[in-house]
C-alpha positions in Angstrom: 0.0 -0.1 0.2 1.3 3.5 -0.9 0.7 6.4 1.3 0.5 8.5 -1.8 -2.3 6.7 -3.6 -5.8 8.8 -4.5 -7.9 7.0 -2.5 -5.9 7.7 0.7 -5.1 11.3 -0.2 -8.9 12.4 1.1 -8.5 10.8 4.5 -5.1 11.8 4.9 -6.1 15.8 4.0 -8.9 15.2 6.8 -6.3 14.2 9.5 -4.0 17.1 8.7 -6.8 19.4 8.7 -7.9 18.1 12.3 -4.7 18.0 13.5 -4.1 21.9 12.3 -7.9 22.8 14.1 -6.4 20.7 17.5 -3.1 23.0 17.2 -5.7 26.3 17.2 -7.3 24.4 20.1 -10.8 23.9 18.3 -13.5 21.9 20.1 -14.2 18.2 19.1 -17.7 19.2 17.5 -15.7 21.9 15.1 -13.6 19.5 14.1 -16.1 17.1 13.1 -18.2 19.5 11.5 -15.3 20.6 9.1 -13.5 17.5 8.1 -16.0 14.8 9.0 -14.0 12.3 11.2 -15.3 11.1 14.1 -15.4 12.1 17.9 -13.2 9.2 18.9 -10.9 9.5 15.7 -10.2 13.3 16.8 -9.5 12.3 20.4 -7.4 9.3 19.4 -5.3 11.9 17.0 -5.0 14.2 20.0 -3.7 11.8 22.4 -1.0 10.5 19.2 -0.1 13.7 18.3 -0.5 16.7 20.7 -1.5 14.8 24.2 2.0 14.3 25.3 4.0 17.0 23.1 6.4 19.2 24.2 4.3 22.0 23.8 1.1 21.3 25.8 -2.4 22.5 23.6 -5.3 22.8 25.7 -8.9 21.3 25.0 -12.0 23.3 25.1 -15.5 21.6 26.3 -18.9 22.5 25.4 -20.7 24.0 23.1 -18.9 26.5 20.5 -19.7 30.1 20.2 -23.0 31.0 19.2 -23.7 34.7 19.8 -23.0 37.2 17.1 -23.2 40.3 19.7 -19.7 38.9 20.5 -18.3 40.7 18.0 -20.1 44.1 18.4 -19.2 44.3 22.1 -16.5 46.6 21.9 -14.8 48.8 19.6 -11.4 46.7 19.6 -13.1 43.4 18.9 -15.1 45.2 15.9 -11.8 46.3 14.5 -10.7 42.8 15.1 -13.4 41.4 13.5 -13.0 43.5 10.4 -9.4 42.5 10.2 -10.4 38.7 10.3 -13.3 39.2 7.7 -10.7 41.1 5.1 -8.5 37.6 5.5 -11.4 35.5 4.8 -12.1 37.5 1.8 -9.1 37.4 0.5 -9.1 33.8 0.9 -12.5 33.3 -0.7 -14.3 32.5 2.7 -16.9 35.2 2.2 -19.4 35.1 -0.9 -20.3 37.9 -2.4 -23.7 37.5 -1.4 -24.4 35.6 1.7 -27.0 32.8 1.8 -27.6 29.9 4.2 -26.6 27.3 1.0 -23.2 29.3 0.6 -23.0 28.7 5.0 -23.7 25.0 4.1 -21.0 24.4 1.7 -18.3 26.4 3.4 -17.0 23.5 5.9 -15.0 21.6 3.6 -11.3 20.4 3.6 -10.0 23.2 0.7 -12.0 25.7 2.6 -10.7 24.6 6.2 -7.4 25.3 5.0 -8.0 28.6 4.0 -9.9 29.5 7.3 -6.9 28.3 8.9 -4.5 30.6 6.7 -6.5 33.4 7.3 -6.9 32.9 11.1 -2.5 32.4 11.1 -2.4 36.0 9.2 -4.8 37.5 11.4 -2.9 35.8 14.6 0.7 37.5 13.1 -1.1 40.9 12.5 -2.9 41.1 15.8 -0.3 39.4 18.2 -3.0 40.1 21.3 -6.0 39.2 19.6 -9.3 38.8 21.8 -11.1 36.5 19.0 -10.0 32.7 19.2 -9.9 30.4 16.3 -13.7 28.9 17.5 -14.6 32.5 17.3 -13.5 33.1 14.2 -14.8 29.7 12.9 -18.4 30.8 13.8 -17.7 34.3 12.1 -16.9 32.8 9.0 -20.0 30.7 8.7 -22.2 33.7 10.1 -20.6 36.1 7.1 -21.6 33.0 4.9 -25.0 33.0 6.1 -25.7 36.8 6.5 -28.6 36.1 8.8 -26.8 37.8 11.8 -23.8 39.3 10.5 -22.4 41.2 7.3 -19.7 42.8 5.6 -20.2 46.0 5.3 -18.6 49.7 5.0 -17.7 52.5 7.2 -20.1 55.0 6.7 -17.6 58.2 6.8 -14.0 56.6 4.9 -15.9 53.5 3.3 -13.6 51.0 5.3 -14.6 47.5 5.6 -16.2 46.7 8.9 -18.3 43.8 10.3 -22.1 45.1 11.1 -25.3 43.5 12.3 -27.7 42.3 9.7 -30.1 45.4 10.4 -27.9 47.9 12.1 -29.8 50.7 14.2 -27.6 53.4 12.9 -24.6 53.8 10.6 -21.8 52.3 11.6 -18.1 53.7 11.8 -14.9 52.0 11.9 -12.5 52.5 14.8 -10.8 55.1 13.5 -13.3 57.4 12.3 -15.0 57.0 15.8 -11.5 58.0 17.6 -11.6 60.6 15.4 -15.5 61.9 15.6 -14.6 61.7 19.6 -11.6 63.7 19.7 -13.3 66.7 17.1 -16.3 66.6 19.8 -14.2 67.9 22.6 
């Protein structure tokens, strides 16, 4: 048996993506959703490769994040969400027209690798990031669905921001909000 044969290639890709998700501290539920691996297979993968690693990678338990209000909670998180959304757009994860069908098609191996690449770029750009990998996955799914959050534009500078589906008032980026508050003094 050759490991390079096509019939083993998909399994190898799924395992590599699961391992990549594990290093980002993704929950089992998230890994299962994106790779199709069983819970038992994910736990064994963790024990085999990360359980006794020199650099301990913790495992989070419980439900994955599911409240979109997290991304509009503070100006800092709004700015980080915009940075992350721009990396998602560059990696082809944010569809031009959000829909439930786009969100259903999102979890697969190539998009999972794109998601990891976008998150890794974000983590390099924002070293003290507030948004964890689990929240990044949730943001990607929300932006693909478009039912709670969407990509929008700052009403003053036109910069990319993440906004609620039906915002109550015009949204501004962190830079324009700070400039407005300084000029108002």
